[in-house]
BAFI-3210 file (N, C-alpha, C; in Angstrom, 3 decimals, decimal comma, padded with zeros to 6 digits):
// residues 177
n [1|2|3|4|5|6|7|8|9|10|11|12|13|14|15|16|17|18|19|20|21|22|23|24|25|26|27|28|29|30|31|32|33|34|35|36|37|38|39|40|41|42|43|44|45|46|47|48|49|50|51|52|53|54|55|56|57|58|59|60|61|62|63|64|65|66|67|68|69|70|71|72|73|74|75|76|77|78|79|80|81|82|83|84|85|86|87|88|89|90|91|92|93|94|95|96|97|98|99|100|101|102|103|104|105|106|107|108|109|110|111|112|113|114|115|116|117|118|119|120|121|122|123|124|125|126|127|128|129|130|131|132|133|134|135|136|137|138|139|140|141|142|143|144|145|146|147|148|149|150|151|152|153|154|155|156|157|158|159|160|161|162|163|164|165|166|167|168|169|170|171|172|173|174|175|176|177]
n.u [-004,278|-006,537|-007,273|-007,906|-009,532|-010,438|-012,481|-013,015|-015,234|-014,343|-011,393|-008,815|-010,000|-012,731|-016,324|-018,756|-018,084|-016,706|-016,141|-014,005|-013,160|-012,270|-012,033|-013,177|-015,063|-016,208|-016,216|-018,238|-020,595|-020,692|-019,636|-019,878|-017,649|-014,090|-011,665|-009,821|-008,180|-007,658|-005,374|-005,724|-004,871|-003,041|-002,089|-002,725|-003,948|-004,717|-006,937|-007,579|-009,792|-012,995|-013,572|-010,972|-009,141|-007,059|-004,706|-002,475|-001,928|000,065|-000,626|000,037|-000,159|-001,132|-001,860|-003,700|-004,379|-004,978|-004,756|-004,825|-003,637|-001,179|000,195|-000,295|-002,431|-004,792|-007,296|-009,897|-009,847|-011,267|-011,612|-010,400|-008,077|-007,410|-004,262|-003,172|-001,380|001,770|003,874|006,601|008,656|009,819|009,295|009,763|009,548|010,922|010,494|011,887|010,322|006,899|004,528|006,206|008,694|012,070|014,947|015,086|014,804|015,096|013,786|014,239|014,365|014,275|014,787|016,471|017,160|016,510|017,924|020,623|021,133|020,317|020,904|018,876|016,725|014,155|011,170|008,656|006,800|005,696|005,929|004,587|005,412|005,570|004,636|003,907|004,205|005,488|005,825|007,735|007,806|010,198|013,758|014,982|012,661|010,730|008,251|005,203|003,407|002,654|000,703|001,344|000,014|000,377|000,534|000,215|001,405|001,167|001,063|001,147|-000,738|-003,132|-004,017|-004,662|-002,483|-000,814|001,736|003,521|006,544|008,544|011,002|012,055|011,603|009,852|009,445|006,449|006,577|006,033|006,681|005,791|003,224]
n.v [-006,956|-008,394|-008,572|-011,096|-011,987|-013,854|-013,727|-014,871|-015,521|-016,781|-018,097|-019,976|-020,314|-020,830|-020,805|-018,379|-017,101|-014,620|-013,546|-011,394|-009,007|-006,456|-003,047|-002,204|-000,280|-000,712|-003,484|-004,542|-004,411|-006,746|-008,964|-009,792|-010,031|-010,727|-013,150|-014,611|-014,969|-015,456|-014,504|-014,740|-013,702|-010,849|-007,703|-006,084|-003,435|-003,298|-002,007|-000,948|000,492|001,724|003,062|003,272|004,107|004,563|002,193|000,692|-002,224|-004,176|-006,677|-009,666|-012,391|-015,325|-017,303|-016,505|-017,614|-016,844|-013,972|-011,903|-012,863|-013,636|-011,259|-009,632|-007,827|-005,401|-004,694|-005,718|-006,281|-003,705|-002,288|-002,242|-001,956|-002,742|-003,019|-001,875|-003,639|-002,559|-001,772|-000,331|002,629|003,825|006,650|009,188|012,128|013,161|015,130|017,129|018,696|019,706|020,508|020,381|021,441|022,368|020,166|018,332|015,252|013,113|009,958|006,683|004,086|001,504|002,478|001,927|003,505|006,712|008,649|007,718|007,554|010,046|011,991|013,163|013,827|012,853|012,256|014,456|015,185|014,300|013,645|011,493|010,447|008,279|004,866|002,685|002,972|001,965|003,422|003,675|004,058|003,700|003,096|000,539|-000,685|-001,008|-000,862|001,125|001,329|003,002|003,340|004,703|005,770|007,175|010,702|013,890|014,604|016,648|017,145|015,235|015,411|015,953|013,465|012,213|011,600|013,109|013,230|011,741|010,560|009,611|007,085|005,154|003,570|001,670|000,164|-001,116|-003,942|-005,634|-008,302|-009,094|-009,852]
n.w [-016,701|-014,538|-011,047|-008,561|-005,630|-002,758|-000,006|003,360|006,051|008,392|010,071|008,365|005,846|006,119|006,610|005,374|002,095|-000,142|-003,375|-005,163|-007,674|-007,917|-006,657|-003,341|-001,208|001,277|003,166|004,790|003,441|002,091|003,580|007,053|008,587|008,326|008,356|007,001|003,791|000,246|-002,149|-005,367|-007,755|-008,922|-007,304|-004,226|-002,135|001,161|003,638|007,001|007,607|006,441|003,085|002,048|004,008|006,945|008,360|006,019|004,039|002,035|-000,293|-002,066|-004,476|-002,802|000,172|003,037|005,864|008,492|008,906|010,805|013,177|012,121|011,531|013,656|013,537|014,600|013,731|011,453|007,895|006,044|003,686|000,248|-002,491|-005,870|-007,338|-010,313|-012,888|-013,998|-016,627|-017,462|-017,359|-014,204|-012,221|-009,908|-007,972|-004,987|-002,050|000,508|002,175|002,953|000,319|-001,918|-001,162|-000,114|-000,379|-003,465|-005,122|-007,899|-008,464|-009,709|-009,093|-006,525|-003,109|-000,260|001,867|002,348|003,719|003,628|000,828|-000,336|001,489|002,950|005,665|005,694|003,724|002,763|000,867|-002,466|-006,011|-008,123|-011,169|-012,960|-012,772|-009,941|-006,474|-003,247|-000,119|002,862|006,436|007,774|007,287|005,006|004,123|006,182|008,812|008,873|005,778|002,671|-000,244|-003,413|-006,275|-009,645|-009,368|-007,607|-004,421|-002,026|000,735|003,582|005,602|004,324|003,646|005,919|007,550|009,601|010,898|009,428|008,040|005,435|004,864|003,181|-000,063|-002,558|-005,759|-007,232|-008,812|-012,011|-011,836|-009,391|-009,629]
ca.u [-004,578|-007,405|-006,959|-008,987|-009,301|-011,593|-012,509|-013,769|-015,595|-013,606|-010,000|-008,545|-010,861|-014,006|-017,459|-019,192|-017,003|-017,091|-015,108|-013,949|-012,197|-012,026|-012,002|-014,341|-014,949|-016,643|-016,460|-019,449|-021,721|-020,612|-019,431|-019,883|-016,282|-013,145|-010,516|-008,849|-008,415|-006,716|-005,133|-005,515|-004,079|-002,926|-001,570|-003,811|-003,702|-005,789|-007,077|-008,335|-010,955|-013,726|-013,231|-009,533|-008,502|-006,422|-003,466|-002,438|-001,167|000,257|-000,789|000,154|-000,629|-000,820|-002,938|-003,612|-005,386|-005,309|-003,888|-004,768|-002,628|000,112|000,890|-000,680|-003,356|-005,835|-008,579|-010,150|-009,849|-012,554|-011,687|-009,199|-007,927|-006,555|-003,172|-003,008|-000,031|002,412|005,113|007,176|009,662|009,379|009,892|009,124|010,335|010,654|010,830|012,193|009,280|005,550|004,289|007,349|009,736|013,352|015,685|014,301|015,574|014,306|014,065|013,784|014,470|014,057|015,737|016,278|017,377|016,547|019,000|021,922|021,310|020,088|021,250|017,650|016,233|012,884|010,413|007,388|005,874|006,250|005,200|004,801|005,164|005,399|004,692|003,225|005,249|005,223|006,762|007,781|008,172|011,549|014,677|015,010|011,296|010,112|007,251|003,973|003,636|001,582|000,691|001,279|-000,107|000,752|-000,173|000,955|001,097|001,781|001,056|000,617|-001,914|-004,317|-004,400|-004,906|-001,236|-000,178|003,124|004,241|007,781|008,971|012,437|012,468|010,548|010,023|008,548|005,621|007,039|005,124|007,052|005,098|001,874]
ca.v [-008,120|-008,140|-009,352|-011,869|-012,271|-014,497|-013,474|-015,841|-014,974|-017,412|-018,496|-021,182|-020,355|-021,424|-019,888|-017,758|-016,483|-013,642|-013,395|-010,006|-008,754|-005,026|-002,253|-002,253|000,782|-001,181|-004,924|-004,913|-004,534|-008,094|-009,923|-009,123|-010,073|-011,450|-013,615|-015,239|-014,685|-015,954|-013,642|-015,658|-012,989|-009,407|-007,094|-005,372|-002,643|-003,511|-000,928|-001,378|001,368|001,852|004,162|003,299|004,915|003,821|001,478|000,037|-003,458|-004,635|-008,127|-010,244|-013,766|-016,181|-017,667|-015,834|-018,359|-016,163|-012,806|-011,049|-013,426|-013,679|-009,972|-008,869|-006,747|-005,150|-004,535|-006,504|-005,576|-003,040|-001,863|-002,610|-001,509|-003,523|-002,217|-002,337|-003,987|-001,476|-002,151|000,871|003,273|004,341|007,957|009,933|013,180|013,253|016,442|017,145|019,409|019,801|021,368|020,295|022,351|021,806|019,363|017,478|014,231|012,286|008,545|005,775|002,714|001,340|003,161|001,362|004,534|008,071|009,348|007,299|007,836|011,440|012,881|013,821|013,196|012,202|012,761|015,014|015,324|013,650|013,675|010,234|010,654|006,989|003,666|002,580|002,905|001,811|004,190|003,126|005,053|003,443|002,558|-000,895|-001,146|-001,448|000,019|001,347|001,608|003,650|003,127|005,934|005,693|008,463|011,882|014,836|014,433|017,855|017,236|013,985|015,711|015,882|012,063|011,677|011,149|014,392|013,171|010,731|010,888|008,394|006,867|004,245|003,399|000,497|000,084|-002,312|-004,472|-006,581|-009,664|-009,386|-010,312]
ca.w [-015,901|-013,397|-009,868|-007,962|-004,227|-002,122|001,433|004,162|007,357|009,486|009,842|007,573|004,652|006,509|006,705|004,124|001,320|-001,145|-004,392|-005,626|-008,745|-008,014|-005,436|-002,455|-000,212|002,594|003,155|005,509|002,505|001,517|004,673|008,355|009,116|007,464|009,127|006,106|002,367|-000,762|-003,301|-006,481|-008,763|-008,741|-006,086|-003,562|-000,936|002,129|004,617|008,168|007,744|005,170|002,180|001,771|005,056|008,025|008,069|004,712|003,988|000,661|-000,429|-003,403|-004,569|-001,672|001,077|004,320|006,619|009,744|008,736|011,997|014,077|011,434|011,574|014,836|013,225|015,592|013,052|010,249|006,616|005,820|002,286|-000,505|-003,883|-006,757|-007,902|-011,696|-013,334|-014,737|-017,316|-018,046|-016,525|-012,912|-011,960|-008,837|-007,319|-003,558|-001,506|001,929|002,922|002,389|-000,843|-002,824|-000,683|000,323|-001,359|-004,352|-005,826|-008,807|-008,210|-010,753|-008,608|-005,096|-002,231|001,071|002,878|001,787|004,414|003,110|-000,589|-000,738|002,603|003,417|006,889|005,395|002,569|003,248|-000,262|-003,642|-007,278|-008,837|-012,588|-013,633|-011,956|-008,658|-005,457|-001,821|000,702|004,216|007,445|008,266|006,274|004,710|003,837|007,440|009,409|008,119|004,357|001,935|-001,695|-004,190|-007,734|-010,232|-008,866|-006,772|-003,003|-001,479|002,180|004,124|006,428|003,463|003,508|007,253|008,170|009,901|011,364|008,658|007,338|004,752|004,923|002,109|-001,069|-003,428|-006,914|-007,334|-010,095|-012,642|-011,424|-008,137|-009,955]
c.u [-005,441|-006,959|-008,170|-008,590|-010,582|-011,454|-013,399|-014,044|-014,720|-012,173|-009,950|-009,559|-012,198|-015,095|-017,845|-018,011|-017,586|-015,900|-015,181|-012,889|-011,905|-012,040|-013,291|-014,131|-015,393|-017,030|-017,786|-020,677|-021,746|-020,482|-019,396|-018,501|-015,408|-011,946|-009,495|-009,187|-007,326|-006,596|-004,793|-004,745|-004,063|-002,249|-002,653|-003,281|-004,913|-005,765|-007,906|-009,526|-011,703|-013,203|-011,730|-008,768|-007,852|-005,121|-003,585|-001,526|-001,117|000,173|-000,602|-000,240|-000,167|-002,049|-002,663|-004,676|-005,821|-004,469|-003,781|-003,710|-001,242|000,897|000,496|-001,594|-004,405|-007,217|-008,677|-009,986|-011,229|-012,722|-010,388|-009,261|-007,029|-005,499|-002,940|-001,555|000,510|003,707|005,647|008,258|009,018|010,087|009,068|010,086|009,933|011,181|010,974|011,063|007,925|005,532|005,503|008,468|011,002|014,049|014,721|015,254|014,629|014,758|013,507|013,888|014,249|015,139|015,508|016,574|017,516|017,691|020,356|022,141|021,262|020,468|020,059|017,186|014,952|012,262|009,050|006,378|006,524|005,343|005,566|004,434|004,840|005,513|003,881|004,283|004,678|006,270|006,606|008,270|009,583|012,445|014,505|013,616|010,610|009,104|006,019|004,305|002,419|001,801|000,512|001,201|000,321|-000,125|000,753|000,469|001,847|001,954|000,424|-000,612|-003,198|-004,836|-004,605|-003,672|-000,399|001,288|003,982|005,473|008,271|010,481|012,964|011,301|010,904|009,008|007,711|005,838|006,049|005,468|006,361|003,703|001,913]
c.v [-007,717|-009,008|-010,116|-012,218|-012,868|-014,311|-014,508|-015,234|-015,520|-017,745|-019,758|-021,398|-021,050|-020,351|-019,340|-017,117|-015,481|-013,430|-011,987|-009,862|-007,264|-004,355|-002,422|-001,225|000,346|-002,657|-005,296|-004,964|-005,937|-009,190|-009,158|-009,115|-010,838|-011,842|-014,358|-014,864|-015,313|-014,898|-014,582|-015,013|-011,508|-009,006|-006,177|-004,535|-002,806|-002,386|-001,426|-000,470|001,411|003,035|004,375|004,189|003,985|003,176|000,744|-001,184|-003,929|-006,151|-008,531|-011,712|-014,605|-016,468|-017,050|-016,441|-017,709|-014,892|-011,951|-011,560|-013,399|-012,393|-009,112|-007,694|-006,624|-005,125|-005,445|-005,634|-004,965|-002,558|-002,244|-002,046|-002,479|-002,581|-002,721|-002,652|-002,840|-001,999|-000,928|001,401|003,746|005,665|008,690|010,992|013,204|014,592|016,349|017,752|019,313|020,706|021,486|021,266|021,611|021,043|018,532|016,489|013,440|010,838|007,706|004,315|002,688|002,070|002,648|002,351|005,896|008,853|008,991|007,721|009,325|012,455|013,756|013,091|012,412|012,840|013,215|015,314|014,652|013,850|012,386|010,471|009,338|005,851|003,770|002,278|002,597|002,631|003,726|004,177|004,868|002,972|001,050|-001,496|-001,700|-000,413|000,148|001,709|002,305|003,457|004,462|005,625|007,041|009,605|012,764|014,713|015,530|017,845|015,972|014,224|015,631|014,457|011,396|011,182|012,373|014,323|012,175|011,328|009,584|008,315|005,885|004,053|002,253|000,559|-001,185|-002,848|-005,491|-008,025|-010,052|-009,966|-011,782]
c.w [-014,715|-012,238|-009,381|-006,537|-003,652|-000,611|002,126|005,536|008,483|009,086|008,986|006,453|004,925|006,547|005,347|003,423|000,330|-002,073|-004,966|-006,711|-008,911|-006,652|-004,631|-001,347|001,183|002,548|003,788|004,612|001,876|002,573|005,986|009,008|008,121|008,310|008,278|004,663|001,525|-001,849|-004,447|-007,618|-008,430|-007,443|-005,543|-002,406|-000,055|003,145|005,798|008,478|006,410|004,353|002,021|002,750|006,079|007,587|006,740|004,778|002,543|000,626|-001,883|-003,340|-003,377|-000,846|002,442|005,247|007,929|009,796|009,993|012,981|013,444|011,607|012,759|014,540|014,310|014,961|011,852|009,014|006,428|004,380|001,597|-001,913|-004,628|-007,316|-009,323|-012,026|-014,183|-015,337|-018,032|-017,121|-015,233|-012,682|-010,911|-008,332|-005,850|-003,051|000,003|002,761|002,224|001,164|-001,766|-002,457|-000,283|-000,784|-002,194|-005,001|-006,706|-008,659|-009,344|-010,327|-007,100|-004,314|-000,814|002,199|002,202|002,421|003,820|001,663|-000,921|000,331|003,012|004,666|006,657|004,158|003,074|002,139|-001,465|-004,852|-008,014|-010,295|-013,291|-012,633|-010,684|-007,612|-004,080|-001,098|002,142|005,202|007,989|007,123|006,119|004,619|005,079|007,923|008,534|006,680|003,772|000,452|-002,400|-005,682|-008,323|-009,707|-008,061|-005,340|-002,242|000,040|002,760|004,991|005,606|003,321|004,865|007,975|008,557|010,292|010,593|007,973|006,716|004,693|003,877|001,151|-002,002|-004,561|-006,835|-008,733|-010,680|-012,260|-010,115|-008,389|-010,245]
res [m|h|g|k|i|v|f|y|e|d|r|n|f|q|g|r|s|w|e|c|m|g|d|c|a|d|m|y|s|h|l|s|r|c|h|s|f|r|v|e|s|g|c|w|m|m|y|d|q|p|n|y|m|g|m|q|y|f|m|r|r|g|e|y|p|d|y|m|s|m|w|g|w|n|n|c|i|r|s|w|r|h|i|p|m|y|r|g|n|y|r|m|r|i|y|e|r|d|n|f|g|g|q|m|h|e|c|m|d|d|c|d|s|i|m|d|r|y|r|m|n|h|c|m|s|c|h|v|m|d|g|h|w|l|m|y|e|h|p|h|y|r|g|r|m|w|y|f|p|p|g|e|y|r|n|w|r|n|y|g|y|p|d|m|r|f|m|s|m|r|r|i|m|d|s|w|y]
***
């Protein structure tokens, strides 16, 4: 399933618009600004910097007439990625330390508190074997979030997040599409 999102220069779906069905590394190549958007289908990860950098925001189907005021964002959306639908098992290994060090636990479902469930203070590296995951800096799916597709993530500093520690995680389920 492909996603579809429509961006508008002004609040409340006004001004010039641009329709997109895939990833975009820099919005400024299409619109000079964006103050509202509609997610018509799919799930998306939005970034406040070009080239999929900076703060990340997860979006799914819905209307966002003034997203900056709704959530107190300081910056406009600058880049985004479509998150492909996944139907299968979810599996990830989380590690207490960088480079897959310290305690390791294999996860197959959501975890609202790594500390409570695994007796780990935080997660500093992970290996996503199956599925797409969101990880949060605080328990109970709060605070800043990051998107993790399948892959090995040895050190958060390699991704521009030198002091990040994750405390909860959630699977991106096909029912969200």
